[in-house]
N, C-alpha and C positions, 0 to 999 in steps of 0.2 A: 504494500500500500504506499503510494508516494506521499511524502509530507511537504507541506509548503508553509513558509513563515513570511509574515508581513512585518517590515520594520517601519515604524512611524517616526518621523522627525519630531524632536522636541523643540526645535527652533521655529518660531512663527515667521513666515515670510515678511510680515510687517506687523507693527503693534496694532492692538485692538483700536477701533475708532475712538478717538478722544482719550485713549489711555494715557498718552504722554502729554496731553494738553491740559490736564487738570493741575491746578496750582497747589502749592504747599504754603502754609502760613509762614510769613517772613519772621514772625516772632518766635514761635515754638517748633516750627518745621513739621507740624502735623499735616497729613494729607487731607485735602477737601474733595468731597464727592460731588456736591451740587451747589449751585449758586442760590442764594436766598432770594434774589430778585433779578429781573432782567428788563431792559427797556431799549427801544430803538431811539438812538440819539440823532441819527441821520438816516437817509435812505439805505445806506450800505454800512452802517456802523451800529453794533449792539454793545450795550454797557451791561456788565454783570456786577452785582453786589455780593461779595463773599464775606462771611462771618465765621470765624474759627470756633468750633464747638468746644475745643479744649481751653483756649485762653481768652476767647471773646474779642480778639482783634478783628477789625473789619477793614476791607479795602475794596477798590473798584478796578475792574479790568475792562478794556475796550477792544473789540475785535471787528475787523473788516469782513464783510460778507462777500464771498466770491460769487459772481453771477454764472450760472450755467446755461448754455445754449442747447436747446433740443433741436435735433434734426428731423 
């Protein structure tokens, strides 16, 4: 009876979506999972309010939205 084995790679071809985009607290270095609030500040800019659950420090990040064209 022939035997076959499958070897799966443990290295992901690229990180999970947003996995590397999540911020850490600049005060205590705790990782943050979700923004407390978000708002459009311009047509292509989103602002996020982050508050650390560990130390309570809050800060704002801004991100530009890339437009996608559908064919």
